[in-house]
C-alpha positions, 0 to 999 in steps of 0.5 A, a space after each residue: 614333198 619330203 620323205 621322212 625316213 622310218 625311225 626304228 623303235 628304240 629299246 626303251 620304246 620296246 620296253 614300254 610296249 612290253 609293259 603295256 602288253 603285260 598290263 593288257 594281258 592282266 586286265 584281259 584275265 581279270 575280265 575272263 574271271 569276272 565273266 566266269 563268276 557270272 556263269 552259274 553253269 560253269 561254276 557248277 561244273 567246276 564245283 562238281 569236278 573239284 568235289 570229284 577230284 578231292 574225292 578220288 585224291 583222298 579216297 582212303 578217307 572216304 572209303 572203308 573197304 579195300 577196293 581189291 578185297 573180294 569175297 564170293 559171299 558178297 557177290 553182286 549185292 544190290 545198291 543200298 546194302 548195309 556196309 556197301 551202299 553202292 553194292 558189290 561187283 561180280 567178285 564181291 568187291 565194294 563198288 563205292 571204293 572201286 568207283 573212287 579209286 577207279 576215278 584216280 586212273 580215269 582222271 589221270 588217263 584223261 588229264 595227263 595225255 591232254 596236258 602232254 599234248 598241250 605242251 608238245 603240240 602248242 610248242 610245235 605249232 608256235 614254232 611252225 607258225 612263227 618260223 614258217 618256211 621249211 620248218 612249217 612245212 615239216 611240222 604241218 606235214 607230220 601233223 597231217 599224217 597223224 591227223 589223217 587217222 581217227 583218234 580212236 583208231 590211232 590210239 588202238 593201233 599204238 596200244 596194240 603195238 606197245 601193249 596194254 597198261 596205263 603208261 601206254 594208254 597215255 602215250 597213245 592218247 597223247 599222240 592222238 591229241 598232238 596233231 589237232 593242237 598243232 593245227 590250232 596253235 600254228 593257225 593262231 601263231 601265223 595270224 599273231 606274228 604279223 601284228 603291229 606289236 610283234 613287228 615292233 618287238 622284232 624291229 627293236 632286236 628282240 629274239 624269236 624265243 622272247 617274242 614267242 614267250 612274251 608276245 605270241 603266247 598270250 594270243 595262242 594260249 586262249 584258243 589252245 586252252 579252250 580246245 584242250 579242255 574239251 579234249 579231256 572229256 574225249 580222253 576219258 571216254 577213249 581211255 575207258 574204251 581202251 580199257 573196255 577192249 582190254 588195251 588199257 588198264 589191266 585187271 584187277 586195278 579199278 578203272 571205270 572202263 575196265 569196270 564196265 567190261 567186268 560188270 557187263 556179265 551181270 547185266 541181267 542180274 543187276 543192271 543198276 550196278 552195271 551202269 554205275 561206271 558208265 554214269 560216272 564217265 558220262 557225268 565227268 565228260 559232260 562236266 568237262 564239256 560244259 566247262 570248256 563251253 564256259 571258258 570259250 564264252 568267257 575268253 571270247 574264243 572262236 574255234 
């Protein structure tokens, strides 16, 4: 019996393999979009979030009153008051205006930390999973140290050190979300780097960055994206909690968590007004959670 030596994959074969993988990736995303279009709950949640995003971005066109303009004569007007259909707060500021303008800061504090953690944690996880060895040990041990602290306590500790403010809130939440994303990215990358098409690309002489960009990223993107979408709701709640504790956005800026803190003094006067910021936090968080579930089912991702 004659042993046939293994023939290395030539550059044209590697190029054909890359084209085939690109076509499969496109067909995969087409299937994902087809599944999403059939999921009425996910489409409804995406529509609500889109309407909310448009409302807060173009808040000056949907409001009449200045969110910072208050008057002692207009304090705690009930819902349905002419000219203030959501009422006024404890210093006479229009609640409809403050809800929309406050949505800007709340959504910003919810999306930006997750997007930053997605970039940082995704890159570090892919690097650790593909490189292995000392690089993997260094990155994963650092992630384990940060992951040992609950997200709430870690965010409170960082904002306590850096001080209050939107920028420090974003930094604190980003640091809290990077470790779990690193763990997911590293796990998926470790599985993907031993697949046949990655070995073929490596045998053809492709560099590490090219392999990570064109071969591994498509396999890592789905799980990380689904998990990051679910983190947005947590980020909104945590940022609102930091503002409620006085560690987030500082007054008089409108932010849903800060509004909850200021309106709690009027709980026994008008509980409906006091609950409005909490209702917005709840609705937005639930929309992102259900959207994340829809993405997970459409992408067939198992976390």
